C-alpha positions in Angstrom: -50.0 69.4 38.8 -50.2 67.5 42.1 -52.1 68.3 45.2 -51.5 68.4 48.9 -51.9 64.5 50.2 -51.7 62.9 46.8 -50.0 59.5 46.8 -47.5 59.6 44.0 -44.1 57.9 42.8 -40.8 59.9 42.8 -37.8 58.2 41.1 -35.9 60.0 44.0 -37.4 58.5 47.1 -40.2 56.1 45.9 -43.8 55.8 46.6 -44.5 59.0 48.8 -47.1 61.5 49.3 -47.1 65.5 48.7 -47.0 66.6 51.9 -47.3 70.3 51.1 -46.3 73.0 48.2 -44.1 75.7 49.4 -42.6 78.7 47.8 -38.7 78.6 48.5 -36.4 81.4 47.0 -32.6 80.3 46.3 -31.2 83.8 47.3 -32.6 86.6 49.6 -33.7 88.6 46.7 -34.7 85.6 44.3 -38.0 85.0 43.1 -39.9 82.5 45.0 -40.5 79.2 43.3 -43.1 76.5 44.4 -41.7 73.2 45.3 -43.3 70.0 46.1 -42.6 68.5 49.7 -42.6 64.8 49.1 -42.4 62.4 52.3 -41.9 58.6 51.7 -44.2 56.4 52.7 -42.0 53.7 53.7 -39.2 55.4 55.0 -40.5 58.5 57.2 -36.9 60.2 57.5 -36.9 60.5 53.8 -38.3 63.6 51.9 -37.6 65.7 48.9 -38.2 68.8 47.8 -39.0 68.7 43.8 -39.8 72.2 41.9 -43.5 72.3 40.6 -42.5 73.4 37.2 -39.4 72.2 35.1 -38.5 69.3 37.4 -36.1 66.7 36.0 -37.3 63.9 38.5 -39.8 61.4 37.4 -43.2 62.3 39.3 -46.2 60.1 38.1 -49.4 59.1 40.0 -49.8 55.6 41.3 -52.0 53.0 39.5 -55.1 52.0 41.8 -55.1 48.8 43.6 -58.1 47.7 41.1 -55.9 48.5 38.1 -52.9 46.6 39.6 -54.9 43.8 40.3 -56.6 43.8 36.8 -53.0 43.7 35.2 -52.0 40.8 37.6 -54.9 38.8 36.5 -54.0 39.3 33.2 -50.6 38.0 33.8 -52.2 35.0 35.6 -54.5 34.4 32.6 -51.5 34.6 30.3 -49.4 32.0 32.4 -52.2 29.7 32.7 -52.5 29.7 28.6 -48.9 28.7 28.7 -47.6 31.9 27.7 -44.2 33.0 28.9 -44.5 35.6 31.4 -42.1 38.7 30.7 -40.0 40.7 32.7 -42.7 43.5 32.8 -45.2 40.7 34.3 -42.8 39.7 37.2 -42.6 43.6 37.7 -46.1 44.0 37.8 -46.5 41.4 40.7 -43.8 43.2 42.9 -45.6 46.3 41.9 -48.7 45.1 43.0 -47.4 44.2 46.5 -46.1 47.9 46.7 -49.3 49.1 45.9 -51.1 47.2 48.5 -48.7 48.2 50.9 -48.9 51.8 50.2 -52.6 51.9 50.2 -52.4 50.4 53.7 -50.0 52.9 54.8 -51.9 55.8 53.3 -55.1 54.5 55.2 -52.9 54.8 58.4 -51.5 58.0 57.7 -54.9 59.5 56.9 -56.3 58.3 60.0 -53.8 60.1 61.9 -54.7 63.3 59.6 -51.4 63.6 57.5 
């Protein structure tokens, strides 16, 4: 289970943070269900409500900047040895950029006390 202020990836809105965890009921007399309130880090207007339990959306933690840099270094070493970079390695380079950008945005948000 994710916690409030965790930075994660959602297939619905991309890199986001858990703004809150709330209980909502579908109908007036229904039992409330816990939902993550997710806010996009790249588009402040995008948010999403995803059930904490039994959701069908892909939600996963981000890898750390250090992990992304290590994987990128391994890719560069592979290229130096003359090995072909596969599509996953190219995606890794793009992912590193996204992770770095998300980390900067997170620092800005934390300084504003999300």
